[in-house]
C-alpha atoms as one frame of an Amber mdcrd trajectory, in Angstrom:
protein
  -0.007  -0.003   0.009   1.018   3.656  -0.080   3.034   5.217   2.735   0.071
   7.487   3.511  -2.261   4.466   3.856   0.245   2.596   6.030   0.652   5.711
   8.290  -3.099   5.445   9.039  -2.279   2.217  10.966  -0.340   4.212  13.609
  -2.567   5.708  16.289  -2.083   8.466  18.921  -0.129   7.161  21.880   1.412
   4.242  19.980   4.883   3.116  20.789   6.566   2.943  17.382   9.971   1.196
  16.830  11.744   2.031  13.598  14.838   0.795  11.817  17.925   2.892  11.400
  21.335   3.293  12.919  23.485   6.400  12.224  21.055   7.283   9.373  21.564
   4.042   7.513  18.444   1.982   7.037  15.954   4.598   8.296  12.486   4.298
   6.733  12.239   6.747   3.858   8.518   7.011   3.014   6.519   6.096   6.097
   7.937   8.785   8.462   7.073  11.792   6.250   3.628  10.288   5.776   3.277
   9.852   9.567   4.354  13.435  10.171   1.726  14.587   7.773  -0.882  12.420
   9.461   0.009  13.756  12.941  -0.201  17.362  11.605  -3.574  16.708   9.985
  -5.105  15.049  13.123  -3.707  17.817  15.277  -5.693  20.236  13.046  -8.904
  18.609  14.282  -8.039  19.387  17.930  -6.848  15.858  18.793  -3.475  15.453
  20.498  -1.247  12.984  18.611   2.133  11.920  19.852   4.026   8.632  19.675
   6.851   7.078  21.707   9.736   6.588  19.325  12.271   3.728  19.751  15.230
   3.271  17.388  18.638   1.564  17.118  20.607   4.774  17.620  20.436   7.985
  15.686  18.281   8.016  12.555  18.258  10.325   9.564  18.162  14.025  10.309
  14.992  14.379   8.300  13.209  11.770  10.442  14.100  13.441  13.708  13.283
  16.931  12.382   9.919  16.063  10.800   8.592  14.472  13.966  10.216  17.003
  16.392   9.015  20.164  14.604   5.424  19.148  15.111   6.012  17.915  18.648
   5.039  14.457  17.507   7.284  12.524  19.896   6.393  12.184  23.610   9.269
   9.847  24.429  12.572   9.128  22.625  14.944   6.274  23.228  17.922   5.515
  23.053  19.897   8.171  21.051  19.360  11.271  18.965  21.616  13.672  17.109
  19.429  16.383  15.634  18.992  20.044  16.748  15.193  20.183  16.819  14.909
  17.031  18.888  17.663  18.239  21.168  15.801  21.516  21.693  12.589  19.672
  22.560  14.407  17.467  25.077  16.224  20.249  26.787  12.997  22.355  27.000
  11.131  19.470  28.568   8.719  18.952  25.638  10.115  15.514  24.853  11.112
  12.839  27.386  14.400  11.258  26.590  15.904   8.076  27.942  19.641   7.908
  27.225  20.893   4.344  27.750  23.726   2.066  26.717  22.939   0.658  23.290
  23.694  -2.910  24.479  20.850  -2.590  26.974  18.100  -1.604  24.570  16.946
  -5.042  23.402  16.779  -6.512  26.944  14.941  -3.523  28.350  12.390  -3.628
  25.554  11.910  -7.405  25.921  11.414  -6.790  29.721   8.672  -4.237  28.990
  10.321  -1.118  30.429   8.675   0.930  27.615   5.395  -0.847  27.517   4.258
  -2.838  24.514   5.614  -1.970  21.027   2.566  -1.364  18.987   4.086  -0.913
  15.488   7.528  -1.693  14.040   8.556   0.045  10.831  11.572  -1.648   9.326
  13.373  -0.924   6.084  14.593  -4.055   4.222  16.225  -4.803   0.907  13.900
  -7.600  -0.071  11.846 -10.652   1.004  13.000 -14.190   0.181  10.711 -16.891
  -1.243  10.636 -18.359   2.205   9.286 -15.201   3.750  12.508 -14.055   5.444
  13.753 -10.519   5.229  17.007  -9.314   3.597  18.298  -6.354   5.776  19.423
  -3.137   4.234  22.431  -0.982   5.273  21.946  -1.392   8.977  20.533  -3.953
  11.406  20.473  -2.088  14.738  17.575  -3.359  16.824  15.510  -4.645  13.856
  15.614  -8.271  15.116  14.042  -7.146  18.387  11.508  -4.821  16.810  10.242
  -7.580  14.484   9.985 -10.050  17.346   8.167  -7.901  19.935   5.909  -5.568
  17.841   2.207  -6.318  17.525   2.151  -4.976  13.963   4.903  -4.700  11.383
   5.204  -2.265   8.482   7.969  -3.171   5.982   9.554  -0.685   3.648  11.194
  -2.563   0.793  13.916  -0.351  -0.629  14.932  -1.407  -4.112  17.783   1.135
  -4.065  19.793  -1.211  -1.833  22.021  -3.366  -4.137  20.933  -6.987  -4.441
  24.649  -7.790  -3.907  24.202  -6.602  -0.263  22.629 -10.027   0.383  24.971
 -12.098   2.481  26.756  -9.180   4.275  24.587  -9.638   7.350  24.858 -12.143
  10.240  21.780 -12.249  12.467  22.204 -14.344  15.607  18.939 -15.736  17.086
  20.230 -17.804  20.058  19.953 -14.912  22.520  17.759 -15.199  25.605  16.979
 -13.407  28.871  18.376 -14.600  32.207  18.434 -17.293  33.481  18.412 -18.934
  30.047  21.447 -17.221  28.440  24.146 -19.232  26.775  27.712 -18.135  25.767
  27.775 -16.428  22.420  30.023 -18.552  20.178  31.941 -15.686  18.526  35.776
 -15.888  18.982  37.074 -13.814  16.068  35.871 -10.647  14.321  35.215 -12.514
  11.127  33.191 -15.368  12.686  29.635 -15.762  11.401  27.332 -17.315  13.957
  23.887 -16.624  12.618  21.944 -16.314   9.350  21.974 -13.668   6.623  18.238
 -12.783   6.981  15.719 -11.510   9.549  12.678 -13.545  10.550   9.155 -12.181
  10.943   5.783 -13.607  11.725   3.931 -12.836   8.482   0.659 -12.627  10.370
   1.954  -9.433  11.994   2.876  -7.733   8.692   0.070  -5.244   8.102   1.622
  -3.223   5.288   4.420  -3.291   2.730   5.578   0.031   1.268   7.867   0.074
  -1.776  10.583   2.731  -1.977  13.658   3.477  -4.048  15.764   5.984  -2.095
  19.396   6.166  -1.010  20.337   6.508   2.594  20.979   9.949   4.091  24.679
  10.627   4.084  26.733  11.107   7.262  28.845  14.156   6.194  32.484  14.273
   7.161  35.010  17.037   6.785  38.622  16.356   5.828  40.872  15.839   8.854
  42.265  19.148  10.012  45.611  19.753  11.799  44.032  19.124  15.231  42.499
  15.807  14.257  45.675  14.725  12.549  47.738  15.619  15.667  45.346  13.491
  17.807  45.717  10.588  15.379  49.515  10.886  15.473  49.524  10.616  19.297
  47.304   7.550  19.114  49.581   5.846  16.555  52.642   6.572  18.638  50.914
   5.046  21.603  50.080   1.910  19.709  53.750   1.563  18.723  54.749   2.028
  22.445  52.305  -0.655  23.519  53.629  -3.085  20.912  57.149  -2.437  22.116
  56.027  -3.047  25.689  54.502  -6.394  24.685  50.962  -5.405  25.503  49.680
  -5.354  21.960  50.458  -7.805  19.112  52.881  -6.485  16.556  51.427  -5.747
  13.167  47.704  -6.489  13.732  47.181  -4.936  17.243  43.766  -5.971  18.708
  40.349  -5.295  17.232  39.522  -1.618  17.064  36.299   0.178  17.939  35.845
   3.745  16.765  33.099   6.189  17.612  31.381   8.345  14.989  32.823  11.716
  14.084  35.658  13.612  12.363  38.276  12.952  14.970  37.630   9.210  15.017
  37.565   9.092  11.272  40.963  10.941  11.203  42.490   8.347  13.519  41.292
   5.571  11.169  42.757   7.351   8.211  46.009   7.886  10.068  46.326   4.092
  10.427  46.896   3.806   6.738  50.256   5.538   7.055  51.271   3.484  10.079
  53.179   0.195  10.432  50.081  -1.846  11.297  48.516  -4.208   8.739  45.960
  -6.934   8.740  43.867  -5.032  11.324  40.415  -5.989  12.413  37.618  -3.760
  13.659  34.643  -4.657  15.905  32.476  -1.599  16.223  29.060  -0.075  15.809
  29.462   1.772  12.542  31.703   1.704   9.520  32.724   5.152   8.273  34.439
   6.272   5.068  37.863   5.907   6.768  37.165   2.214   7.316  36.354   1.620
   3.614  39.636   3.334   2.784  41.558   1.027   5.126  39.857  -2.044   3.769
  40.464  -1.027   0.151  44.202  -0.546   0.813  44.608  -3.786   2.770  45.291
  -2.141   6.151  42.111  -3.656   7.567  41.346  -7.233   6.759  37.922  -7.459
   8.317  35.396  -5.204   9.981  32.243  -6.018  12.015  29.576  -3.462  12.750
  25.776  -2.918  12.792  25.590  -0.028  10.393  27.217   1.737   7.486  27.531
   5.436   8.386  28.943   6.781   5.151  29.195  10.082   3.319  27.700  10.420
  -0.196  31.113   9.512  -1.600  31.418   6.604   0.828  27.934   5.305  -0.227
  28.905   5.413  -3.837  32.220   3.653  -3.115  30.414   0.872  -1.269  27.667
   0.402  -3.821  30.131   0.475  -6.791  32.355  -2.218  -5.167  29.892  -4.181
  -3.085  31.178  -7.539  -4.236  34.601  -6.706  -2.818  33.440  -5.110   0.493
  31.027  -8.020   1.159  34.164 -10.229   1.629  35.572  -7.905   4.329  32.452
  -6.613   6.190  29.788  -8.166   8.311  26.751  -6.377   9.826  25.194  -7.702
  13.017  22.361  -6.802  15.410  23.476  -4.169  17.876  22.858  -6.564  20.786
  25.770  -8.514  19.307  27.915  -5.662  17.963  27.810  -3.968  21.430  27.631
  -7.047  23.647  29.893  -6.795  26.714  30.748 -10.461  26.627  32.186 -10.093
  23.103  33.917  -6.799  23.813  35.742  -8.390  26.713  36.536 -11.663  24.947
  37.934 -10.075  21.779  40.027  -7.504  23.687  38.663  -4.438  21.966  40.654
  -1.193  21.784  37.861   1.401  22.328  38.374   4.866  20.850  35.556   7.414
  21.414  35.012  11.150  21.466  34.102  13.317  24.371  32.879  16.761  25.272
  35.311  17.160  28.156  37.459  15.319  30.709  38.432  16.325  34.120  41.946
  16.191  35.624  41.219  12.846  37.362  39.945  11.109  34.171  36.212  11.326
  34.460  34.607  11.964  31.052  31.449  13.882  30.055  30.247  12.697  26.611
  26.683  14.044  26.663  25.705  17.134  28.757  26.776  20.730  28.379  26.987
  22.409  31.819  25.763  19.141  33.218  22.135  19.678  32.127  21.751  20.178
  28.412  21.904  16.985  26.416  23.866  17.008  23.128  23.409  13.548  21.626
  23.654  10.607  24.056  26.033   8.025  25.450  25.396   5.636  22.540  27.624
   2.605  22.636  30.657   4.260  24.082  29.991   2.882  27.542  29.614  -0.672
  26.186  33.146  -0.536  24.797  34.780   1.649  27.467  33.840  -0.469  30.491
  34.586  -3.762  28.791  37.418  -3.067  26.368  41.041  -4.076  26.664  42.026
  -0.390  26.254  39.678   2.618  26.584  40.681   5.942  25.037  38.800   9.243
  24.741  39.758  11.898  22.252  38.919  15.574  21.766  40.457  18.914  20.778
  41.840  20.525  23.916  39.595  23.633  23.492  36.224  24.565  22.017  34.506
  27.832  20.972  37.623  29.136  19.213  39.834  28.449  22.179  37.566  30.135
  24.789  36.670  26.955  26.529  39.001  24.224  27.857  38.000  20.632  27.258
  40.172  19.692  30.265  38.426  20.909  33.449  38.809  20.458  37.233  35.541
  18.518  37.546  33.174  17.471  34.814  29.584  18.587  35.627  28.166  15.292
  34.306  29.895  11.952  34.355  29.258   9.370  31.651  32.467   7.429  32.087
  34.127   7.378  35.486  37.864   7.512  36.197  37.713   3.750  36.855  36.894
   3.057  33.167  38.953   5.691  31.379  42.502   4.610  30.684  43.785   7.100
  28.061  42.919  10.667  27.178  44.135  12.273  23.958  43.983  15.869  22.611
  46.135  17.506  19.983  48.466  18.545  22.829  49.348  15.062  23.736  48.367
  11.722  25.297  47.804  10.921  28.985  48.128   7.297  29.934  46.330   7.002
  33.325  46.848   3.317  33.937  48.335   2.506  37.297  48.268   6.167  38.532
  46.638   7.437  41.671  44.288  10.442  41.402  46.965  13.005  42.409  49.389
  11.682  39.774  46.655  11.457  37.144  45.814  15.143  37.623  49.353  16.221
  36.808  49.623  13.925  33.772  46.316  15.061  32.308  47.153  18.727  32.701
  50.736  18.481  31.413  49.947  16.202  28.470  46.464  17.210  27.316  45.516
  20.686  28.458  45.898  23.691  26.159  48.770  26.019  27.184  46.273  28.769
  27.749  44.659  26.819  30.600  47.534  24.880  32.112  48.537  27.467  34.700
  44.961  27.883  35.856  44.544  24.086  36.174  47.857  23.574  37.939  47.020
  26.445  40.361  43.685  24.780  41.081  45.022  21.350  41.808  47.878  22.753
  43.878  45.614  24.640  46.149  43.231  21.698  46.339  46.040  19.506  47.517
  47.095  22.148  50.086  43.641  22.516  51.504  42.957  21.378  55.071  41.077
  18.209  53.948  42.399  17.261  50.448  41.415  13.591  50.561  42.294  11.055
  47.916  40.896  13.140  45.036  41.606  16.832  46.017  38.923  19.259  44.971
  37.822  22.785  45.771  34.200  22.113  44.960  32.957  25.719  44.661  35.798
  26.627  42.331  35.453  23.449  40.314  31.873  24.304  39.479  32.677  27.998
  38.910  35.211  26.887  36.217  32.197  26.065  33.989  30.953  29.661  34.162
  32.815  30.304  30.906  30.304  28.056  29.198  27.581  30.481  30.140  29.688
  33.401  29.135  30.479  31.993  25.630  27.348  29.996  24.848  26.834  26.291
  24.353  29.763  24.076  23.585  29.986  23.093  19.912  29.571  19.489  19.052
  32.846  17.828  18.099
């Protein structure tokens, strides 16, 4: 049926779970039709909102269309669009920010009520009635299992050659019935290439032919390249110390963004070959590494590519299918697998404090930017955990290294390495007092070093310094410059 007809099947108050992870695989036709339906019903004086569940971020258009009309009452688990962010921070939209590895279990356990409708983009339907996924899997397996009704968008733009790139594992269970997940190497395939659905639940099929929204990236600048250089030097140091295998290192995880992409591109010029990656998303930099033989195999749940990256993948899909596998996010982010494989976790941050606590999500401790995403899954359970950021923001007016972060997403117990363009701070084995000096000396911008050193010196000399010396009033006042210069820019 048409997208408009299918949208009529979604009612006010419904909990709607849609496909999509980092834009890839987001429904293309149903969401605009649903936004139009909500707007039309609102015109009759009837309130119309839905609860929206996704894999992670979805296309900017999807977030904007539903947020501009205040069509979302509750959003979970991640967003990355300005209108949605404004609604959340103003209290007009409830937002539940959780680790991505927790989503499937929490939905199965009913934390968000029943899922009324799942809207899932697929590439096709087999003769046996199974579904060929598109450019992401995310939580689609869970949505198809738990939803009362299913609307399928069959996108003929997705190359037929994409068939076989997916690995959907169905032997998951809730406690106390869980079994070990039999994945021991990044390239292992433990499931099937298709998704299952109870055809009695499918209430509509909508045909589309539309490419994914691109995830734009800028070319690495001098700051990003400096951060990448510090990371590569650190890897060489760890190899020399016998803590990382020579040549292939350990599987890499990389967050989304320009800094992370720059680090990946920097690997191409390094001495490491035959690398593997076990992450959430594959960005343009990963395709480049695969094409040049630096990366042998990459596992993810989504393809977060620019327009050029999408074209590169589509034009060479037969080649990339031999080096890439896409899995459900409950597998791509699973703590058991992250720990077993010994992942090197590399993620971005808004700011870090001098003791190693990291704020990834909240400006001034209250205003959400995007969400924690999967960074916590990899940070807590990885073999190495690294956070990267420019040392300043707002044209140098704000330090990304602060006395005390106003919101903690990753505690000092989980953060092992902090990197800015100024340098790299290895915090392993250091007490809080020693960590503070290393973070300031290695990572803070010169314009802020004296202020930070003065702070920690006076905190240590206070009558009751404790194990983690702080001057609490001054630590919070340090963030006043946020208010003086406006909101921190997203990096």
